[in-house]
C-alpha positions as CSV (number, residue, x, y, z in Angstrom):
1,M,41.3,48.0,-99.2
2,T,41.9,45.3,-101.9
3,R,40.0,44.8,-104.9
4,A,38.4,41.6,-103.2
5,A,37.5,43.4,-99.8
6,K,36.0,45.9,-101.8
7,F,33.7,43.6,-103.7
8,T,33.1,41.8,-100.7
9,A,31.8,44.7,-98.9
10,F,29.7,45.9,-102.1
11,L,28.1,42.4,-102.2
12,L,27.1,42.1,-98.2
13,L,25.6,45.6,-99.0
14,V,23.6,44.8,-101.8
15,L,22.4,41.8,-100.2
16,G,21.5,43.5,-97.1
17,V,19.4,46.0,-98.9
18,I,17.8,42.9,-100.6
19,Y,17.0,41.2,-97.4
20,T,15.7,44.5,-95.9
21,G,13.5,44.8,-98.6
22,I,12.0,41.6,-98.5
23,Y,11.6,41.6,-94.6
24,L,9.6,44.9,-94.8
25,L,7.6,43.6,-97.9
26,R,6.4,40.5,-96.0
27,S,5.8,42.6,-92.9
28,F,3.5,45.1,-94.7
29,S,2.1,41.6,-96.7
30,R,1.3,40.7,-93.3
31,T,-1.2,43.3,-92.0
32,R,-3.9,43.7,-94.4
33,T,-5.8,46.6,-95.2
34,R,-9.3,47.9,-96.5
35,T,-10.4,51.4,-97.6
36,F,-14.2,52.2,-97.8
37,E,-16.6,54.8,-97.6
38,F,-19.2,54.7,-94.6
39,V,-22.7,56.1,-94.5
40,Y,-24.2,56.4,-90.9
41,V,-28.1,57.6,-91.2
42,T,-30.5,58.7,-88.2
43,R,-34.3,59.2,-88.7
44,I,-36.9,60.3,-86.7
45,A,-40.0,60.0,-88.0
46,A,-42.4,62.0,-85.9
47,L,-42.8,62.8,-82.2
48,P,-45.8,62.0,-80.2
49,P,-48.5,64.7,-79.2
50,G,-46.9,67.1,-77.0
51,G,-43.2,66.5,-77.8
52,N,-40.9,69.5,-78.0
53,M,-37.2,69.7,-76.6
54,L,-35.2,67.1,-78.3
55,R,-31.4,66.2,-77.4
56,L,-29.7,64.1,-79.7
57,W,-26.0,62.6,-79.4
58,V,-24.6,60.5,-82.6
59,P,-21.3,58.8,-82.1
60,L,-18.7,59.9,-84.7
61,P,-15.9,57.1,-85.8
62,V,-12.3,57.7,-84.1
63,S,-8.8,57.5,-85.9
64,D,-6.2,55.5,-84.3
65,P,-3.5,53.5,-85.3
66,Y,-5.2,51.0,-87.0
67,Q,-7.8,53.2,-88.7
68,K,-7.7,56.4,-90.4
69,I,-10.7,58.5,-90.6
70,S,-11.1,61.2,-93.4
71,L,-13.5,63.4,-95.3
72,L,-16.4,63.0,-92.4
73,H,-19.1,65.1,-93.2
74,I,-22.6,65.5,-91.7
75,E,-25.7,66.6,-93.2
76,S,-28.1,67.9,-90.6
77,P,-31.1,70.6,-91.2
78,V,-30.3,72.3,-87.5
79,A,-26.9,73.4,-86.2
80,Y,-24.6,70.7,-84.2
81,E,-21.6,70.5,-82.1
82,L,-18.5,68.6,-81.9
83,H,-17.8,67.0,-78.7
84,R,-15.8,64.1,-76.8
85,D,-17.2,62.7,-73.4
86,P,-15.0,63.2,-70.3
87,E,-14.0,59.5,-69.5
88,Y,-13.2,57.8,-72.9
89,G,-12.8,60.7,-75.2
90,N,-15.4,59.4,-77.6
91,R,-16.4,61.5,-80.2
92,Y,-20.3,62.5,-81.2
93,A,-22.2,65.3,-83.1
94,Y,-24.5,67.0,-80.4
95,L,-27.9,68.6,-81.6
96,E,-30.5,70.1,-79.5
97,F,-33.8,71.6,-80.7
98,N,-37.5,72.2,-80.5
99,S,-39.5,70.5,-82.2
100,G,-41.1,73.6,-84.0
101,Q,-37.5,74.2,-85.6
102,V,-37.6,71.3,-87.9
103,S,-40.2,69.2,-90.0
104,F,-40.5,65.5,-89.8
105,P,-39.2,63.2,-90.7
106,F,-36.0,64.5,-89.6
107,E,-32.8,63.1,-90.9
108,V,-29.0,63.1,-89.9
109,R,-26.9,61.9,-92.4
110,M,-23.0,61.0,-91.8
111,R,-20.3,60.3,-94.4
112,F,-16.8,59.3,-94.1
113,Q,-14.0,57.4,-95.6
114,T,-12.0,54.6,-94.0
115,E,-8.4,53.3,-94.1
116,R,-8.8,50.1,-92.0
117,H,-5.7,48.4,-91.1
118,E,-5.5,44.7,-89.2
119,H,-4.3,44.9,-86.0
120,R,-2.3,42.1,-85.2
121,V,0.4,41.4,-82.2
122,N,2.8,39.0,-82.1
123,L,2.6,37.5,-78.8
124,G,5.7,35.9,-79.3
125,A,8.1,39.1,-79.1
126,A,7.4,41.4,-76.6
127,R,8.4,44.9,-77.2
128,S,8.9,48.1,-75.1
129,V,5.7,49.7,-73.9
130,R,6.0,53.0,-72.1
131,A,3.3,53.4,-69.2
132,G,2.9,57.1,-68.8
133,A,0.8,58.8,-66.3
134,E,-2.2,58.8,-68.8
135,L,-1.8,55.1,-69.5
136,Q,-1.7,54.1,-65.8
137,A,-5.1,56.2,-65.5
138,D,-6.7,54.2,-68.3
139,L,-5.3,50.7,-66.6
140,R,-6.9,51.4,-63.7
141,R,-10.2,52.6,-65.1
142,F,-9.9,49.3,-67.1
143,L,-9.6,46.9,-63.9
144,E,-12.9,48.6,-62.2
145,P,-16.2,47.3,-62.8
146,D,-19.1,48.4,-65.4
147,R,-22.8,48.5,-64.4
148,L,-23.1,45.1,-66.3
149,V,-19.6,43.9,-66.0
150,P,-18.9,42.9,-62.0
151,T,-15.5,41.8,-61.1
152,D,-16.3,40.1,-58.0
153,G,-19.1,37.5,-56.8
154,V,-19.6,34.5,-59.4
155,I,-17.3,36.3,-61.8
156,A,-14.6,36.5,-59.7
157,A,-14.9,33.1,-58.4
158,L,-15.1,31.9,-62.0
159,A,-12.1,33.8,-63.2
160,E,-10.4,32.1,-60.2
161,Q,-11.2,28.6,-61.2
162,E,-10.2,28.8,-65.1
163,T,-6.6,30.7,-64.1
164,R,-6.0,28.4,-61.1
165,G,-1.9,27.8,-60.9
166,L,-1.4,30.2,-63.6
167,T,1.0,33.1,-63.0
168,Q,1.5,35.1,-66.0
169,S,-1.0,37.4,-67.4
170,L,-0.6,36.3,-71.0
171,D,-1.4,32.5,-69.5
172,K,-4.4,33.5,-67.8
173,A,-5.8,35.7,-70.6
174,R,-5.5,32.9,-73.1
175,A,-7.2,30.4,-70.3
176,V,-10.1,32.8,-70.0
177,Y,-10.4,33.2,-73.9
178,D,-10.3,29.5,-74.5
179,F,-13.1,29.1,-71.4
180,V,-15.5,31.6,-73.2
181,V,-14.9,30.1,-76.6
182,S,-15.7,26.7,-75.5
183,T,-18.5,27.3,-73.0
184,M,-20.4,29.9,-74.8
185,R,-22.8,29.6,-77.7
186,Y,-23.8,32.7,-79.9
187,D,-27.3,32.4,-79.7
188,K,-30.0,35.4,-79.4
189,S,-33.2,33.4,-79.0
190,E,-33.8,34.1,-75.5
191,E,-34.7,37.3,-73.5
192,G,-31.7,39.3,-72.0
193,W,-29.2,39.0,-75.0
194,G,-27.4,41.6,-76.5
195,R,-27.0,44.2,-73.3
196,G,-23.6,42.7,-72.5
197,D,-24.6,41.5,-69.1
198,A,-21.7,39.4,-67.7
199,I,-23.7,37.4,-65.2
200,Y,-26.2,36.7,-67.8
201,A,-23.3,35.3,-70.0
202,C,-22.1,33.3,-67.2
203,N,-25.6,31.8,-66.2
204,T,-27.0,31.4,-69.4
205,R,-23.6,30.3,-71.8
206,K,-25.3,32.1,-74.5
207,G,-25.7,35.4,-76.3
208,N,-24.3,37.9,-79.1
209,C,-20.7,39.3,-79.2
210,T,-21.8,42.2,-76.3
211,D,-22.3,39.3,-74.0
212,F,-19.7,37.0,-75.2
213,H,-17.1,39.9,-74.5
214,S,-18.6,40.9,-71.1
215,L,-17.9,37.7,-69.4
216,F,-14.4,37.8,-71.0
217,I,-13.9,41.4,-69.7
218,G,-15.3,40.7,-66.5
219,M,-13.0,37.7,-65.8
220,L,-9.7,39.3,-67.1
221,R,-10.4,42.4,-64.7
222,A,-11.2,39.9,-62.0
223,S,-7.9,38.3,-62.7
224,G,-6.0,41.7,-62.5
225,I,-5.4,42.3,-66.0
226,P,-6.8,45.4,-67.9
227,A,-9.3,44.9,-70.3
228,R,-11.6,47.5,-72.4
229,F,-14.7,47.1,-74.5
230,E,-14.7,48.5,-78.3
231,I,-17.7,48.6,-80.7
232,G,-18.3,49.5,-84.3
233,F,-19.7,48.0,-87.3
234,P,-18.4,44.6,-89.2
235,L,-17.8,45.0,-93.0
236,P,-19.0,41.5,-94.9
237,P,-15.5,39.9,-96.4
238,D,-17.1,38.7,-99.2
239,Q,-19.0,41.9,-100.4
240,T,-17.6,45.4,-102.0
241,E,-20.9,47.2,-101.1
242,G,-24.7,47.0,-99.0
243,E,-26.3,47.7,-96.0
244,I,-25.0,46.7,-92.7
245,P,-27.7,45.3,-90.6
246,G,-25.9,46.2,-86.9
247,Y,-23.2,46.7,-84.9
248,H,-20.2,44.3,-84.0
249,C,-17.9,44.6,-80.6
250,W,-14.9,43.4,-79.6
251,A,-12.2,43.5,-76.7
252,E,-8.7,44.5,-75.7
253,F,-6.4,43.5,-73.0
254,F,-3.0,44.8,-71.5
255,L,0.1,43.5,-71.3
256,D,3.7,44.4,-69.9
257,G,5.9,44.9,-73.1
258,F,3.2,44.3,-75.7
259,G,0.5,47.2,-74.8
260,W,-3.1,46.6,-76.0
261,V,-3.9,43.1,-77.5
262,P,-7.0,43.0,-79.1
263,V,-9.4,39.7,-79.0
264,D,-12.5,38.8,-81.0
265,V,-14.1,35.8,-79.0
266,S,-17.5,35.7,-80.6
267,E,-15.7,35.5,-84.0
268,A,-13.7,33.2,-82.7
269,W,-16.8,31.0,-82.1
270,K,-18.0,31.6,-85.1
271,H,-14.9,30.6,-87.1
272,P,-13.4,28.2,-85.4
273,K,-10.3,27.8,-87.6
274,K,-9.9,31.2,-87.0
275,R,-9.3,30.4,-83.0
276,E,-5.8,31.3,-82.7
277,Y,-5.9,34.2,-85.0
278,F,-8.7,36.0,-83.2
279,F,-6.4,35.8,-79.8
280,G,-4.1,38.7,-80.8
281,A,-5.5,40.0,-83.9
282,N,-8.6,41.4,-85.3
283,D,-9.4,41.7,-89.0
284,E,-9.4,44.8,-91.4
285,H,-13.3,44.1,-91.9
286,R,-14.5,46.5,-89.1
287,V,-14.8,50.2,-88.3
288,L,-14.3,51.4,-84.6
289,F,-16.7,53.9,-83.2
290,S,-16.1,53.9,-79.4
291,R,-14.7,52.4,-76.3
292,G,-15.6,51.8,-72.9
293,R,-19.2,51.2,-71.1
294,D,-21.5,53.3,-69.0
295,I,-20.8,56.6,-70.8
296,R,-21.6,60.1,-69.5
297,F,-22.0,62.6,-72.3
298,N,-20.6,66.7,-72.0
299,P,-23.4,68.2,-72.7
300,E,-24.7,65.5,-69.8
301,Q,-27.8,63.5,-70.6
302,A,-30.7,63.3,-68.3
303,G,-31.0,59.9,-68.0
304,E,-28.7,57.0,-66.9
305,P,-25.2,56.1,-68.5
306,V,-25.6,54.7,-71.9
307,N,-24.6,51.2,-71.6
308,F,-22.1,51.1,-74.9
309,F,-22.4,54.2,-77.9
310,V,-22.9,52.7,-81.3
311,Y,-26.2,53.7,-82.1
312,P,-27.7,57.4,-81.5
313,Y,-28.7,58.4,-77.7
314,T,-31.7,60.8,-78.1
315,E,-33.8,62.2,-75.2
316,L,-37.2,64.0,-75.7
317,D,-38.0,66.5,-72.7
318,G,-35.4,65.0,-70.4
319,K,-36.1,61.2,-70.9
320,P,-35.2,58.4,-73.3
321,F,-36.5,58.5,-76.8
322,E,-36.3,55.3,-78.6
323,A,-38.4,55.9,-81.8
324,V,-35.1,56.2,-83.8
325,Q,-34.3,54.7,-86.9
326,T,-30.8,53.9,-87.8
327,K,-29.3,52.3,-91.4
328,F,-25.5,52.1,-92.3
329,F,-24.0,51.4,-95.8
330,F,-20.6,51.1,-97.0
331,R,-18.8,50.6,-100.1
332,D,-15.3,49.7,-100.9
333,L,-12.8,52.2,-102.4
């Protein structure tokens, strides 16, 4: 090889390294990250006269490709066990004790750190997603109805109407997304909101994030597209610490070649300029606690399946007990 050829080869190698570095830097810069500490407080001030056996299920955050949970610590005056629900694998702390074993007010305090990454799917470039047996079982479950998310009747009729003439799952999902964003209104003024009732959302065209996403999920499942519910807590983008007033939920749907694709329909309604972004992306200002609806625990509760699981579920002497207070705090690290 001549000196000129060697120099040319060396130059091409250097340029290749530079371009690769630029590509990686741009890729990382497109995926934003937020690191924070989260505190979750469960408090029971007192029991009614005669109350005895208390059972408490407290949700725990999950680690997945988009969030890493570390340094999780639970403070409790009584012993607890860690379990997962048998259907979705959600994690929780389980406590069972007699009222005479503790003094009230009774408090369970959980603290952990989270490294949360933006979840963004490039819908213009499919990738190979291998659907093994476990994934196939998940997909079948997320085509089935939930108690408040039917896939027949008015939901099926609406889905057929809004996707008529479309053959590709991505196009159908986008049509349903646009329909829900355009016709729903974020409004908590009437009784019935916040249960994630797809029929309520369909009839009133209003509600909160659970109602938005229940309608979206029901219409996608009715269209033959697997879709699942996710819930956790939002973090204010413009604050570095403080109290969080309540939960936030979102959804994912499955596309061959892409895998699970995130959407946040209610945030798209609140922020019209981000309508394109929230179809295929979720920002880093959140923490995921659980997936799925109609949750059965292990050890199993005496009551009905839990509609969704982000607040503690409590039973007193075998009956649901709702006099439970919660507070949530975060601090950026």
